[in-house]
N, CA, C and O of each residue as an XYZ file, in Angstrom:
848
protein
N      12.440   -138.443     -0.304
C      11.319   -137.609     -0.976
C      10.286   -137.022      0.284
O       9.533   -136.082      0.030
N      10.301   -137.460      1.248
C       8.660   -136.652      1.786
C       9.543   -135.748      2.719
O       8.980   -134.842      3.334
N      11.328   -136.004      2.906
C      12.149   -135.011      3.747
C      12.464   -133.272      3.121
O      12.613   -132.161      3.629
N      12.441   -134.104      1.170
C      12.584   -133.384      0.716
C      11.835   -132.174      0.364
O      12.376   -131.171     -0.101
N      10.379   -132.305      0.631
C       9.369   -131.569      0.204
C       9.546   -130.749      1.856
O       9.451   -129.527      1.970
N       9.737   -131.412      2.696
C       9.898   -130.433      3.877
C      10.935   -129.165      4.220
O      10.968   -128.161      4.932
N      11.459   -129.615      3.599
C      13.406   -128.748      3.964
C      12.767   -127.442      2.769
O      12.933   -126.263      3.078
N      12.099   -127.781      1.519
C      11.936   -126.758      0.841
C      10.638   -125.984      1.361
O      10.774   -124.810      1.017
N       9.461   -126.156      2.033
C       8.466   -125.598      2.587
C       9.460   -124.839      3.825
O       9.579   -123.625      3.658
N       9.978   -125.255      4.696
C      10.955   -124.525      5.463
C      11.888   -123.483      5.051
O      12.124   -122.457      5.689
N      12.480   -123.878      3.762
C      13.444   -122.652      3.600
C      12.529   -121.672      2.761
O      13.070   -120.650      2.338
N      10.936   -121.930      2.427
C      10.531   -121.253      1.824
C      10.030   -119.869      2.542
O       9.940   -118.679      2.239
N       9.703   -120.873      3.888
C       8.804   -119.955      5.475
C      10.244   -118.299      5.728
O      10.127   -117.113      6.038
N      11.368   -119.174      5.381
C      12.512   -118.874      6.490
C      12.849   -117.083      4.796
O      13.254   -115.928      4.929
N      12.417   -117.839      3.614
C      12.955   -116.419      2.766
C      12.384   -115.591      2.792
O      12.794   -114.503      2.388
N      10.898   -115.837      3.412
C       9.518   -114.738      3.345
C       9.542   -114.323      4.873
O       8.605   -113.556      5.094
N      10.248   -114.558      5.920
C      10.264   -114.185      6.785
C      11.633   -113.001      6.902
O      11.718   -112.022      7.643
N      12.546   -113.482      5.952
C      13.700   -112.860      5.720
C      13.232   -111.263      5.054
O      13.579   -110.101      5.265
N      12.381   -111.865      4.267
C      11.924   -110.490      3.259
C      11.482   -109.422      4.079
O      11.825   -108.240      4.051
N      10.370   -110.220      5.087
C       9.711   -109.309      6.027
C      10.471   -108.328      6.556
O      10.356   -107.123      6.330
N      11.318   -108.909      7.327
C      12.401   -108.239      8.591
C      13.302   -107.242      7.530
O      14.111   -106.418      7.956
N      13.067   -107.426      6.297
C      14.063   -106.294      5.731
C      13.094   -105.293      5.177
O      13.386   -104.119      4.949
N      11.774   -105.909      4.952
C      10.832   -104.628      4.558
C      10.386   -103.702      5.633
O      10.135   -102.515      5.423
N      10.282   -104.385      6.994
C      10.309   -103.764      8.391
C      11.374   -102.488      8.830
O      11.179   -101.378      9.325
N      12.825   -103.365      8.311
C      13.845   -102.324      8.785
C      13.757   -101.068      7.936
O      13.963    -99.982      8.478
N      13.425   -101.148      6.462
C      13.323   -100.486      5.938
C      12.248    -99.201      5.893
O      12.461    -98.037      5.555
N      11.007    -99.842      6.359
C      10.227    -98.874      6.557
C      10.292    -97.663      8.204
O       9.755    -96.594      8.495
N      11.259    -98.615      8.902
C      11.728    -98.014     10.483
C      12.844    -96.980      9.982
O      12.813    -95.926     10.618
N      13.712    -97.039      9.096
C      14.746    -96.265      9.003
C      14.366    -95.056      7.967
O      15.135    -94.115      7.768
N      13.309    -95.167      7.440
C      12.044    -93.951      6.775
C      11.605    -93.290      7.871
O      11.919    -92.118      8.077
N      10.989    -93.847      8.515
C      10.274    -93.043      9.299
C      11.063    -92.150     10.489
O      10.727    -91.048     10.921
N      11.888    -92.737     10.770
C      12.992    -91.524     12.023
C      13.977    -90.825     11.220
O      14.682    -90.227     12.032
N      14.382    -90.596     10.070
C      15.021    -89.490      9.375
C      14.105    -88.490      9.155
O      12.955    -88.827      8.876
N      14.468    -87.012      9.247
C      13.549    -86.012      9.194
C      13.974    -85.608      7.731
O      15.116    -85.572      7.271
N      13.107    -85.392      7.280
C      13.149    -84.932      5.642
C      13.643    -84.055      6.085
O      13.527    -83.620      7.231
N      14.524    -83.518      4.880
C      15.666    -82.292      5.029
C      15.177    -81.278      4.882
O      14.136    -81.661      4.347
N      15.060    -79.831      4.952
C      14.520    -79.114      4.409
C      15.454    -78.073      3.456
O      16.660    -77.827      3.468
N      14.530    -77.664      2.772
C      14.999    -76.880      1.732
C      16.167    -76.054      2.114
O      16.399    -75.838      3.304
N      16.881    -75.600      1.211
C      17.907    -74.545      1.780
C      17.195    -73.387      1.057
O      16.638    -73.503     -0.035
N      17.283    -72.129      1.867
C      16.613    -70.652      1.743
C      17.739    -70.388      0.578
O      18.888    -70.765      0.346
N      16.866    -69.622      0.041
C      17.204    -68.797     -1.215
C      18.213    -67.965     -0.626
O      18.168    -67.762      0.587
N      19.119    -67.458     -1.333
C      19.693    -66.320     -0.727
C      19.723    -65.092     -1.131
O      20.929    -64.905     -0.969
N      19.318    -64.076     -1.545
C      18.378    -62.916     -1.810
C      19.725    -61.864     -1.850
O      20.535    -61.688     -0.939
N      19.709    -61.344     -2.940
C      20.723    -60.250     -2.496
C      20.051    -58.971     -2.332
O      19.066    -58.777     -3.045
N      20.404    -58.077     -1.528
C      19.140    -56.796     -1.051
C      19.315    -55.640     -2.270
O      20.308    -55.229     -2.870
N      18.105    -55.364     -2.338
C      17.885    -54.656     -3.354
C      18.377    -53.025     -3.159
O      18.481    -52.366     -2.125
N      18.586    -52.720     -4.316
C      19.479    -51.137     -3.708
C      18.867    -50.186     -4.338
O      18.845    -50.278     -5.565
N      18.263    -49.120     -3.749
C      17.077    -48.439     -3.429
C      17.236    -47.454     -4.332
O      17.937    -46.565     -3.847
N      16.767    -47.137     -5.831
C      17.585    -45.718     -6.219
C      17.224    -44.519     -5.465
O      16.091    -44.557     -4.983
N      17.868    -43.528     -5.257
C      17.771    -42.222     -4.230
C      16.561    -41.407     -5.657
O      16.852    -41.215     -6.838
N      15.519    -41.161     -5.094
C      14.317    -40.613     -5.364
C      14.819    -39.259     -5.897
O      15.424    -38.438     -5.209
N      14.426    -39.079     -7.524
C      15.430    -37.724     -7.875
C      14.474    -36.252     -7.711
O      13.460    -36.012     -8.365
N      15.124    -35.308     -6.606
C      14.698    -33.939     -6.333
C      13.800    -33.559     -7.592
O      14.206    -33.528     -8.754
N      12.614    -33.297     -7.192
C      12.236    -32.450     -7.919
C      12.132    -31.112     -8.288
O      11.846    -30.242     -7.466
N      12.382    -30.843     -9.679
C      12.926    -29.820    -10.929
C      11.915    -28.616     -9.787
O      10.783    -28.722     -9.316
N      12.944    -27.551     -9.677
C      11.732    -26.019     -9.784
C      11.159    -25.523    -10.262
O      11.548    -24.527    -10.873
N       9.755    -25.970    -10.268
C       9.000    -25.022    -11.290
C       8.646    -23.723    -10.912
O       8.014    -23.352     -9.923
N       9.226    -22.963    -11.998
C       9.439    -21.647    -11.962
C       8.255    -20.902    -11.760
O       7.242    -21.178    -12.404
N       8.281    -19.893    -10.848
C       6.721    -19.305    -10.621
C       6.928    -17.659    -11.562
O       7.735    -16.735    -11.664
N       5.272    -18.210    -12.228
C       5.575    -16.459    -12.680
C       5.351    -15.247    -11.334
O       4.517    -15.191    -10.430
N       6.136    -14.647    -11.584
C       6.048    -13.054    -10.914
C       4.953    -12.513    -10.864
O       4.655    -11.861    -11.864
N       3.677    -12.571     -9.422
C       2.731    -11.899     -9.712
C       2.844    -10.454    -10.063
O       3.811     -9.835     -9.620
N       1.834     -9.759    -10.920
C       2.133     -8.603    -11.418
C       1.240     -7.662    -10.626
O       0.102     -7.806    -10.179
N       1.980     -6.800    -10.595
C       1.724     -5.708     -9.361
C       0.404     -5.105     -9.771
O      -0.018     -5.395    -10.891
N      -0.182     -4.435     -9.127
C      -1.639     -4.111     -9.077
C      -1.838     -2.591     -9.649
O      -1.539     -1.711     -8.842
N      -2.197     -2.260    -10.641
C      -1.766     -1.131    -11.523
C      -2.547      0.098    -10.035
O      -3.578     -0.066     -9.383
N      -1.770      0.955     -9.988
C      -2.471      1.828     -8.894
C      -3.555      2.640    -10.049
O      -3.251      2.827    -11.227
N      -4.856      3.057     -9.422
C      -5.610      3.713     -9.578
C      -5.431      5.012     -8.969
O      -5.193      5.336     -7.805
N      -5.620      5.754    -10.150
C      -5.298      7.393    -10.131
C      -6.658      7.691     -9.153
O      -7.705      7.189     -9.561
N      -6.722      8.613     -7.665
C      -7.543      8.716     -7.258
C      -8.745      9.834     -8.173
O      -8.570     10.696     -9.035
N      -9.974      9.299     -7.478
C     -10.922     10.501     -8.453
C     -11.253     11.863     -8.079
O     -11.377     12.161     -6.891
N     -11.421     12.811     -9.118
C     -10.927     13.846     -8.513
C     -12.167     14.099     -7.562
O     -13.266     13.581     -7.759
N     -11.938     14.770     -6.731
C     -12.672     15.524     -5.371
C     -14.010     16.438     -5.901
O     -13.604     17.549     -6.241
N     -15.295     16.321     -6.052
C     -16.345     16.849     -6.436
C     -16.451     18.040     -5.584
O     -16.862     17.896     -4.433
N     -16.124     19.202     -6.025
C     -16.168     20.621     -5.945
C     -17.728     20.979     -5.384
O     -18.603     21.231     -6.212
N     -17.994     20.987     -4.098
C     -19.477     21.050     -3.497
C     -19.376     22.540     -2.826
O     -18.644     22.554     -1.836
N     -19.861     23.572     -3.108
C     -20.158     24.940     -2.579
C     -21.045     24.832     -1.352
O     -22.131     24.461     -1.797
N     -21.149     24.977      0.071
C     -22.501     25.719      0.427
C     -22.657     27.131      0.892
O     -23.568     27.596      1.577
N     -21.137     28.001      0.179
C     -21.017     28.988      1.065
C     -20.336     29.632     -0.231
O     -19.892     28.804     -1.027
N     -20.191     30.923     -0.552
C     -19.315     31.581     -1.900
C     -17.906     31.928     -1.325
O     -17.193     32.693     -1.975
N     -17.323     31.243      0.235
C     -16.232     31.615      0.910
C     -15.538     30.150      0.706
O     -14.311     30.062      0.664
N     -16.270     29.158      0.597
C     -15.536     27.966      0.869
C     -14.765     27.355     -0.226
O     -15.039     27.737     -1.363
N     -13.727     26.357     -0.049
C     -13.127     27.031     -1.101
C     -11.923     25.360     -0.827
O     -11.930     24.767      0.251
N     -10.952     24.864     -2.134
C     -10.553     24.195     -1.906
C      -9.298     24.196     -2.857
O      -9.172     24.620     -4.006
N      -8.346     23.535     -1.935
C      -6.703     23.998     -2.667
C      -6.190     22.284     -3.256
O      -6.288     21.111     -2.898
N      -5.582     23.148     -4.427
C      -4.668     22.002     -4.947
C      -3.180     22.963     -5.305
O      -3.126     24.178     -5.111
N      -2.141     22.213     -5.804
C      -1.188     22.183     -6.216
C      -0.719     22.267     -7.354
O      -0.604     21.188     -7.936
N      -0.192     23.758     -8.246
C       0.205     23.648     -9.934
C       1.302     23.729     -9.886
O       1.797     23.876     -8.768
N       2.259     23.664    -11.169
C       3.721     23.831    -11.500
C       4.550     25.195    -10.648
O       5.667     25.203    -10.131
N       3.599     26.208    -10.737
C       4.439     27.221    -10.186
C       3.386     28.276     -9.248
O       3.681     29.450     -9.026
N       2.197     27.658     -8.787
C       1.216     28.109     -8.109
C       0.419     27.193     -7.093
O       0.117     26.040     -7.400
N       0.129     27.687     -6.014
C      -1.099     26.987     -4.980
C      -2.058     27.857     -5.716
O      -1.864     28.987     -6.165
N      -3.564     26.819     -5.769
C      -4.856     27.012     -6.052
C      -5.933     27.004     -5.542
O      -6.496     25.955     -5.232
N      -6.522     28.374     -5.322
C      -7.864     28.085     -4.123
C      -8.639     27.944     -5.005
O      -8.200     28.603     -5.948
N      -9.807     27.337     -5.355
C     -10.782     27.279     -5.968
C     -11.918     27.375     -5.341
O     -12.382     26.660     -4.453
N     -12.492     28.633     -6.035
C     -14.069     29.005     -4.901
C     -14.910     28.883     -6.233
O     -14.618     28.654     -7.407
N     -16.261     29.174     -5.440
C     -17.738     28.903     -6.133
C     -17.544     29.355     -8.072
O     -17.700     28.738     -9.126
N     -17.185     30.568     -7.731
C     -17.125     31.490     -8.950
C     -15.901     31.973     -9.131
O     -15.956     32.724    -10.105
N     -14.475     31.919     -8.554
C     -13.350     32.680     -8.509
C     -12.094     31.491     -8.582
O     -12.212     30.280     -8.398
N     -11.176     32.074     -8.829
C      -9.769     30.889     -8.657
C      -8.740     32.009     -8.396
O      -8.463     33.031     -9.024
N      -8.218     31.413     -7.135
C      -7.112     32.683     -6.339
C      -5.948     31.369     -6.494
O      -5.833     30.167     -6.255
N      -5.011     32.827     -7.215
C      -3.402     31.761     -7.433
C      -2.662     32.482     -6.608
O      -2.737     33.705     -6.729
N      -1.855     31.965     -5.672
C      -0.647     32.390     -4.909
C       0.139     32.116     -5.130
O       0.104     30.941     -5.496
N       1.759     32.848     -5.175
C       2.952     31.898     -5.789
C       3.322     30.723     -4.988
O       3.098     30.618     -3.782
N       3.961     29.750     -5.804
C       4.395     28.180     -5.194
C       5.125     28.529     -3.970
O       4.702     27.995     -2.945
N       6.355     29.486     -3.839
C       7.104     29.723     -2.758
C       6.370     30.134     -1.429
O       6.916     29.894     -0.352
N       5.193     30.724     -1.482
C       3.901     31.121     -0.501
C       3.920     29.575      0.085
O       3.977     29.550      1.314
N       3.898     28.804     -0.296
C       3.283     27.258      0.259
C       3.645     27.113      1.787
O       4.856     27.025      1.995
N       3.047     27.083      2.597
C       3.440     26.468      3.953
C       4.114     27.621      4.767
O       4.755     27.465      5.807
N       3.784     29.198      3.916
C       4.340     30.353      4.662
C       3.085     31.107      4.703
O       3.200     32.177      5.299
N       1.620     30.790      4.119
C       0.812     31.906      4.282
C      -0.567     30.874      4.923
O      -0.785     29.705      4.605
N      -1.137     31.481      5.618
C      -2.421     31.244      6.616
C      -3.873     32.138      5.753
O      -3.813     33.292      5.327
N      -4.953     31.317      5.685
C      -6.038     31.435      5.285
C      -7.044     31.841      6.456
O      -7.030     31.108      7.445
N      -7.837     32.832      6.451
C      -8.854     33.136      7.055
C     -10.488     33.304      6.811
O     -10.494     33.626      5.623
N     -11.334     33.288      7.066
C     -12.811     33.579      6.256
C     -12.838     34.950      7.335
O     -12.748     34.942      8.563
N     -12.958     35.826      6.628
C     -13.868     36.885      7.442
C     -15.232     37.209      7.447
O     -15.922     36.213      7.229
N     -15.854     38.213      7.613
C     -17.228     38.661      7.253
C     -17.669     39.107      5.757
O     -18.704     38.918      5.118
N     -16.474     39.766      5.468
C     -16.674     39.546      3.756
C     -16.187     38.981      2.835
O     -16.262     39.377      1.672
N     -15.430     37.644      3.331
C     -14.141     37.073      2.262
C     -13.255     36.752      2.926
O     -13.218     36.810      4.155
N     -12.288     36.308      2.088
C     -11.062     36.116      2.811
C      -9.705     36.794      3.016
O      -9.431     37.722      2.254
N      -8.693     36.384      4.098
C      -7.795     37.316      4.416
C      -6.512     36.291      4.170
O      -6.484     35.358      4.972
N      -5.231     36.322      2.989
C      -4.413     35.519      3.000
C      -3.234     36.476      3.674
O      -3.046     37.614      3.245
N      -2.260     35.776      5.041
C      -1.664     36.906      5.773
C      -0.301     35.720      5.611
O      -0.429     34.536      5.300
N       1.071     36.489      5.942
C       1.999     35.976      6.530
C       1.940     34.939      7.684
O       1.720     35.484      8.766
N       2.064     33.714      7.740
C       1.848     32.752      9.277
C       2.385     33.193     10.092
O       1.909     33.318     11.220
N       3.670     33.598      9.711
C       4.405     33.641     11.212
C       4.024     35.272     11.702
O       4.032     35.374     12.928
N       3.758     36.305     11.113
C       2.970     37.108     11.578
C       1.606     37.022     12.277
O       1.264     37.349     13.414
N       1.008     36.542     11.365
C      -0.097     36.164     12.048
C      -0.317     35.435     13.260
O      -1.485     35.152     13.530
N       0.632     35.066     14.071
C       0.618     33.899     14.584
C       1.002     34.518     15.809
O       0.487     34.185     16.876
N       1.957     35.481     15.711
C       2.511     36.732     16.689
C       1.378     37.448     16.869
O       0.802     37.277     17.944
N       0.844     38.318     15.979
C      -0.012     38.834     16.657
C      -1.327     38.453     17.079
O      -2.100     39.369     17.358
N      -1.757     37.165     17.186
C      -2.874     36.549     17.409
C      -2.617     36.312     19.066
O      -3.508     36.150     19.900
N      -1.107     36.336     19.326
C      -0.699     36.008     20.940
C      -1.338     37.509     20.956
O      -2.558     37.358     20.894
N      -1.173     38.210     20.986
C      -1.859     39.473     21.295
C      -2.686     39.965     21.049
O      -2.738     41.182     21.226
N      -4.384     38.843     20.196
C      -5.224     39.346     20.140
C      -5.680     40.121     19.326
O      -6.815     40.570     19.484
N      -4.810     40.511     18.121
C      -4.931     41.396     17.178
C      -4.701     40.150     16.160
O      -4.352     38.981     16.322
N      -5.174     41.197     14.676
C      -5.101     40.611     13.415
C      -4.027     41.043     12.548
O      -4.074     42.231     12.230
N      -3.205     40.452     12.158
C      -1.643     41.162     11.502
C      -1.410     40.314     10.273
O      -2.280     39.694      9.661
N      -0.601     40.347     10.098
C       0.248     39.837      8.390
C      -0.804     39.807      7.597
O      -1.035     38.688      7.137
N      -1.558     40.695      7.262
C      -2.774     40.471      5.795
C      -1.287     41.176      4.883
O      -0.396     42.013      5.020
N      -1.874     40.018      3.792
C      -1.223     40.015      2.371
C      -1.884     40.689      1.510
O      -1.661     41.628      0.746
N      -2.751     40.021      1.786
C      -4.544     40.699      0.554
C      -5.591     40.593      1.289
O      -5.559     40.204      2.457
N      -6.344     40.840      0.833
C      -8.216     40.197      1.188
C      -8.995     39.890      0.128
O      -8.695     40.649     -0.794
N     -10.109     38.914     -0.274
C     -10.667     38.273     -1.155
C     -11.852     39.059     -0.646
O     -12.209     39.010      0.531
N     -12.591     39.960     -1.796
C     -14.052     40.458     -0.388
C     -14.863     40.484     -2.432
O     -14.333     40.388     -3.540
N     -16.222     40.651     -1.981
C     -17.497     40.597     -3.318
C     -18.281     41.618     -2.866
O     -18.970     41.655     -1.846
N     -18.074     42.661     -3.934
C     -19.313     44.008     -3.507
C     -20.469     44.240     -4.851
O     -20.663     43.756     -5.966
N     -20.929     45.044     -4.176
C     -22.292     44.833     -5.126
C     -21.565     45.387     -6.423
O     -20.571     46.107     -6.521
N     -22.500     44.736     -7.527
C     -22.111     45.222     -9.014
C     -22.808     46.714     -8.671
O     -23.781     47.058     -7.999
N     -21.656     47.530     -9.602
C     -22.285     49.271     -9.835
C     -21.366     49.595     -8.989
O     -20.575     50.455     -9.377
N     -21.157     48.955     -7.424
C     -20.599     49.562     -6.457
C     -19.170     50.165     -7.100
O     -19.036     49.838     -8.279
N     -18.123     50.947     -6.582
C     -17.032     51.012     -6.301
C     -16.096     50.996     -5.003
O     -16.478     51.772     -4.127
N     -15.014     50.307     -4.729
C     -14.432     50.047     -3.543
C     -14.141     51.465     -3.137
O     -14.212     52.156     -4.153
N     -13.909     52.032     -2.316
C     -13.559     53.159     -1.448
C     -12.119     52.478     -0.629
O     -12.103     52.016      0.512
N     -10.855     52.588     -1.675
C      -9.795     52.315     -0.959
C      -8.727     52.482     -1.479
O      -8.908     52.344     -2.688
N      -7.673     52.709     -1.269
C      -6.068     53.032     -1.564
C      -5.658     52.176     -2.554
O      -5.295     52.591     -3.655
N      -5.684     51.121     -2.283
C      -4.988     50.038     -3.518
C      -6.125     48.760     -3.492
O      -6.712     48.271     -2.527
N      -6.195     48.428     -4.900
C      -7.461     46.951     -4.784
C      -7.150     46.679     -6.558
O      -6.941     47.505     -7.446
N      -7.210     45.489     -6.598
C      -7.580     44.692     -8.230
C      -8.630     43.944     -8.370
O      -8.859     42.965     -7.660
N      -9.396     44.367     -9.350
C     -10.570     43.396     -9.668
C     -10.718     42.906    -10.588
O     -10.763     43.459    -11.687
N     -10.878     41.261    -10.270
C     -10.978     40.066    -10.684
C     -12.179     39.835    -11.622
O     -11.891     39.212    -12.644
N     -13.497     40.216    -11.484
C     -13.859     39.982    -12.246
C     -15.559     40.146    -11.654
O     -15.678     40.653    -10.538
N     -16.842     39.720    -12.399
C     -17.667     39.985    -11.631
C     -19.119     39.317    -12.442
O     -19.478     39.548    -13.597
N     -19.843     38.355    -11.329
C     -21.194     37.664    -11.445
C     -22.475     38.621    -11.340
O     -22.400     39.850    -11.338
N     -23.712     37.851    -11.248
C     -24.862     38.408    -10.737
C     -24.692     38.628     -9.226
O     -25.358     39.420     -8.560
N     -23.634     37.762     -8.733
C     -23.617     38.098     -7.301
C     -23.196     39.650     -6.791
O     -23.637     40.165     -5.763
N     -22.185     40.331     -7.792
C     -21.222     41.474     -8.016
C     -20.265     40.997     -7.824
O     -20.275     39.770     -7.719
N     -18.984     41.724     -7.684
C     -17.573     42.279     -8.376
C     -16.513     41.270     -7.187
O     -16.616     41.206     -5.962
N     -15.707     40.700     -7.938
C     -14.858     40.307     -6.600
C     -13.180     41.090     -6.549
O     -12.376     41.366     -7.440
N     -13.167     41.209     -5.493
C     -11.854     42.268     -5.825
C     -10.399     41.931     -5.028
O     -10.579     41.739     -3.826
N      -9.839     41.888     -5.204
C      -8.620     41.649     -4.409
C      -8.355     43.075     -3.294
O      -8.060     44.020     -4.026
N      -8.358     43.299     -2.559
C      -7.697     44.325     -1.538
C      -6.404     44.355     -0.687
O      -6.221     43.390      0.055
N      -5.721     45.094     -0.701
C      -3.811     45.345     -0.368
C      -4.296     45.975      0.382
O      -5.299     46.664      0.195
N      -3.297     45.794      2.002
C      -3.443     46.828      2.931
C      -2.696     48.000      2.615
O      -1.934     48.204      1.670
N      -3.164     49.011      3.908
C      -2.506     49.993      3.813
C      -1.536     50.507      4.497
O      -1.305     51.713      4.419
N      -0.870     49.755      5.212
C       0.360     49.845      6.362
C       1.084     48.207      6.484
O       0.423     47.174      6.383
N       2.530     48.262      6.713
C       2.551     46.983      6.575
C       2.311     46.315      7.654
O       2.103     46.864      8.736
N       2.316     45.017      7.467
C       1.388     44.679      8.473
C       2.392     43.450      9.081
O       1.629     42.780      9.778
N       3.460     42.966      9.131
C       4.237     42.429      9.676
C       4.700     42.800     11.359
O       4.722     43.868     11.970
N       5.061     41.328     11.781
C       4.367     41.812     13.438
C       6.883     42.288     13.798
O       8.001     41.910     13.448
N       6.224     43.208     14.608
C       7.456     43.880     15.362
C       7.108     44.324     16.692
O       5.965     44.660     17.005
N       8.269     44.322     17.605
C       8.032     44.869     18.677
C       8.746     46.400     18.738
O       8.213     47.452     19.089
N       9.736     46.237     18.410
C      10.993     47.046     18.235
C      12.083     46.644     18.154
O      12.345     45.625     17.514
N      12.953     47.332     18.767
C      13.887     46.630     18.811
C      14.798     46.348     17.340
O      14.430     46.662     16.208
N      16.121     45.645     17.730
C      17.144     45.545     16.405
C      16.259     43.704     15.940
O      17.078     42.819     15.690
N      15.195     43.418     15.887
C      15.030     41.764     15.700
C      14.127     42.306     14.656
O      13.018     42.771     14.917
N      14.652     42.228     13.427
C      13.400     42.518     12.255
C      13.308     41.742     11.612
O      13.146     42.026     10.425
N      13.356     40.389     11.996
C      13.144     39.070     11.006
C      11.500     38.963     10.700
O      11.546     38.883      9.473
N      10.656     38.933     10.903
C       9.632     39.469     10.896
C       9.259     39.732      9.079
O       9.125     39.169      7.993
N       9.227     41.352      9.965
C       9.455     42.292      8.901
C      10.081     41.981      7.352
O       9.436     42.241      6.337
N      11.825     41.214      7.327
C      12.068     40.953      6.532
C      11.126     39.333      5.766
O      11.306     38.685      4.735
N      10.721     39.287      6.238
C      10.002     37.673      5.920
C       8.388     38.153      5.040
O       7.647     37.643      4.199
N       8.457     39.624      5.971
C       6.975     39.808      5.130
C       7.212     40.156      4.029
O       6.516     39.758      3.094
N       8.260     40.993      3.848
C       8.887     42.096      2.740
C       9.245     41.291      1.373
O       9.213     41.709      0.216
N       9.537     40.224      1.783
C       9.803     38.822      0.958
C       8.788     38.438      0.374
O       8.921     38.232     -0.833
N       7.521     38.222      0.949
C       6.160     37.646      0.441
C       5.740     38.912     -0.199
O       5.685     38.972     -1.428
N       5.467     39.833      0.475
C       4.800     40.751     -0.331
C       5.396     41.445     -1.837
O       4.731     42.089     -2.648
N       6.756     41.113     -1.909
C       7.588     41.169     -3.315
C       6.759     40.795     -4.369
O       6.716     41.409     -5.435
N       6.041     39.718     -4.084
C       5.284     38.531     -5.108
C       3.939     39.305     -5.409
O       3.404     38.946     -6.458
N       3.220     40.391     -4.632
C       2.004     40.461     -4.378
C       1.235     40.511     -5.980
O       0.100     40.071     -6.161
N       2.064     41.115     -7.050
C       1.423     41.092     -7.809
C       1.266     39.588     -8.833
O       0.448     39.465     -9.745
N       2.040     38.783     -8.497
C       1.584     37.348     -9.170
C       0.170     37.129     -8.886
O      -0.456     36.453     -9.701
N      -0.523     37.658     -7.712
C      -1.610     36.670     -7.144
C      -2.759     37.687     -8.100
O      -3.373     36.823     -8.725
N      -3.298     38.933     -8.487
C      -3.892     39.198     -9.443
C      -3.686     39.448    -10.997
O      -4.433     40.112    -11.715
N      -2.310     38.663    -11.446
C      -2.031     38.517    -13.026
C      -2.610     36.861    -13.139
O      -2.734     36.378    -14.265
N      -2.950     36.039    -11.922
C      -3.060     34.623    -12.484
C      -4.654     34.216    -11.882
O      -5.147     33.116    -12.136
N      -5.226     35.043    -11.226
C      -6.497     34.713    -10.535
C      -7.656     35.162    -11.664
O      -7.585     35.815    -12.705
N      -8.538     34.629    -11.099
C      -9.963     34.734    -12.589
C     -11.172     34.048    -12.243
O     -11.455     33.048    -11.583
N     -11.822     34.951    -12.933
C     -13.412     34.342    -12.622
C     -13.590     32.857    -13.459
O     -12.972     32.524    -14.471
N     -14.480     32.182    -12.829
C     -14.642     30.657    -13.515
C     -16.339     30.287    -13.805
O     -17.124     31.083    -13.291
N     -16.855     29.288    -14.487
C     -17.877     29.214    -14.941
C     -17.755     27.586    -14.580
O     -16.813     26.832    -14.823
N     -19.351     27.223    -13.750
C     -19.152     26.283    -13.162
C     -20.582     25.534    -13.753
O     -20.874     24.393    -13.395
């Protein structure tokens, strides 16, 4: 009876020791094995959509600025022989303070105008320039002059345009041929002057007095 109890105690001790040993062994294995890392999640590369090109925005054409008509020059006269030149359909117009003189459009750039002591002198440019080289006046087609009211011009050939309080405006024509000529066979200046003078009647017919 005594030995049976002792054997039971020894067996119980062995069982406890065995259980402790098993427990220690289990704890040791758990501590030495590294924890498994979670598998990395494989993601497919994102496909980026190409940015759509912006549609061109139609731009409105800039409206061209309207051309402003130049303001008419105000005519200011500080002398009776100051003039303004404009071009008309069939004439070149000279506006003076009290009278308008018109010459044929074909005379444009062919005629030079000079102020004299008594008025204006219209001359064939080519002949006038050649005479000036010799210190002389020449090439005259006609004069515009002002004489007193009631006076009569003592000359062979002239036309009266009209009169004002200042007097009468008259066109005076030369009594001789004013073309440049040196003699010889070269008659080009005389031919040119003659072609201009053929239209001299246009001046008297289209010139007039004005009121401002």
